C-alpha positions as CSV (number, residue, x, y, z in Angstrom):
1,X,-25.2,-5.3,20.9
2,X,-23.0,-7.5,18.7
3,X,-25.8,-10.6,19.1
4,X,-28.0,-7.9,18.2
5,X,-26.5,-7.3,15.1
6,X,-25.8,-10.7,14.0
7,X,-29.7,-11.2,14.6
8,X,-30.2,-8.0,12.2
9,X,-27.4,-8.3,9.6
10,X,-27.7,-11.9,8.5
11,X,-30.9,-11.6,7.2
12,X,-30.7,-8.0,6.0
13,X,-27.5,-9.6,3.7
14,X,-29.5,-12.3,2.8
15,X,-32.4,-10.9,1.3
16,X,-30.4,-11.8,-2.3
17,X,-30.5,-15.3,-1.5
18,X,-32.6,-17.0,1.3
19,X,-31.7,-20.2,0.5
20,X,-28.2,-20.3,1.7
21,X,-27.2,-23.0,4.9
22,X,-26.6,-19.7,7.1
23,X,-29.9,-18.4,6.6
24,X,-31.8,-22.0,7.3
25,X,-29.4,-22.6,10.5
26,X,-30.6,-19.3,11.7
27,X,-34.0,-19.5,11.2
28,X,-33.8,-22.4,14.0
29,X,-31.4,-20.5,16.4
30,X,-33.5,-18.8,18.8
31,X,-31.4,-15.1,19.0
32,X,-32.0,-15.0,15.2
33,X,-35.2,-17.2,14.4
34,X,-37.8,-14.5,14.5
35,X,-36.0,-11.6,12.0
36,X,-34.6,-14.8,9.6
37,X,-37.9,-16.6,9.2
38,X,-39.7,-14.0,8.2
39,X,-37.2,-13.0,5.8
40,X,-37.3,-16.4,4.8
41,X,-41.2,-16.6,4.5
42,X,-41.6,-13.0,2.4
43,X,-38.9,-14.2,-0.1
44,X,-39.5,-17.8,-0.8
45,X,-41.7,-20.9,0.1
46,X,-41.5,-22.2,3.6
47,X,-43.1,-25.5,4.6
48,X,-45.7,-24.9,7.9
49,X,-44.0,-27.6,9.4
50,X,-40.5,-25.3,9.7
51,X,-42.5,-21.9,11.0
52,X,-44.1,-24.7,13.7
53,X,-40.7,-25.9,14.6
54,X,-38.7,-22.7,14.6
55,X,-41.6,-21.1,17.3
56,X,-41.5,-24.1,19.4
57,X,-37.6,-23.7,19.7
58,X,-38.2,-19.8,20.3
59,X,-40.7,-20.4,23.2
60,X,-38.8,-23.5,24.8
61,X,-35.7,-21.5,24.9
62,X,-37.3,-18.7,26.2
63,X,-38.9,-20.5,29.1
64,X,-35.9,-22.2,30.2
65,X,-34.0,-19.1,30.6
66,X,-36.9,-17.1,31.7
67,X,-37.1,-20.2,34.7
68,X,-32.9,-19.8,34.5
69,X,-33.2,-16.4,35.4
70,X,-35.8,-16.4,37.9
71,X,-33.6,-18.7,39.9
72,X,-30.3,-16.7,39.6
73,X,-32.6,-13.6,40.3
74,X,-33.6,-15.3,43.7
75,X,-30.2,-16.4,44.7
76,X,-28.9,-12.6,44.0
77,X,-31.6,-11.4,46.6
78,X,-31.0,-13.7,49.1
79,X,-27.6,-13.1,48.8
80,X,-28.1,-9.1,49.3
81,X,-25.1,-6.8,50.1
82,X,-22.4,-8.9,49.2
83,X,-20.7,-10.5,46.2
84,X,-20.8,-13.5,46.1
85,X,-18.7,-16.1,44.7
86,X,-18.8,-19.0,42.4
87,X,-18.7,-21.6,45.7
88,X,-21.7,-19.9,46.7
89,X,-23.4,-19.3,43.6
90,X,-22.9,-23.5,43.2
91,X,-24.1,-24.1,46.7
92,X,-27.2,-21.8,46.6
93,X,-28.2,-23.8,43.3
94,X,-28.0,-27.1,44.7
95,X,-29.8,-26.0,47.5
96,X,-33.2,-24.6,44.5
97,X,-32.3,-28.1,43.0
98,X,-31.0,-26.1,39.7
């Protein structure tokens, strides 16, 4: 919830001054980039390469975290019925080459 609030409030409170360093950095951070980049596009001028880089970073991190979540889910399903320890999770991740 707190990450959602940060992603919402950074662009909301930066509408009056969209050229701050916080807004520029947040437009490349994957969790805050959708709303912050829309703010920068709507309020000021943004180079097309900045939009493409922000979108590429967002897509790459989405695929990486999706792949990692699938591996963790597979490990969790195979360990059905018991609570895994850190040692068992490491062993399973090594077996799946994560």
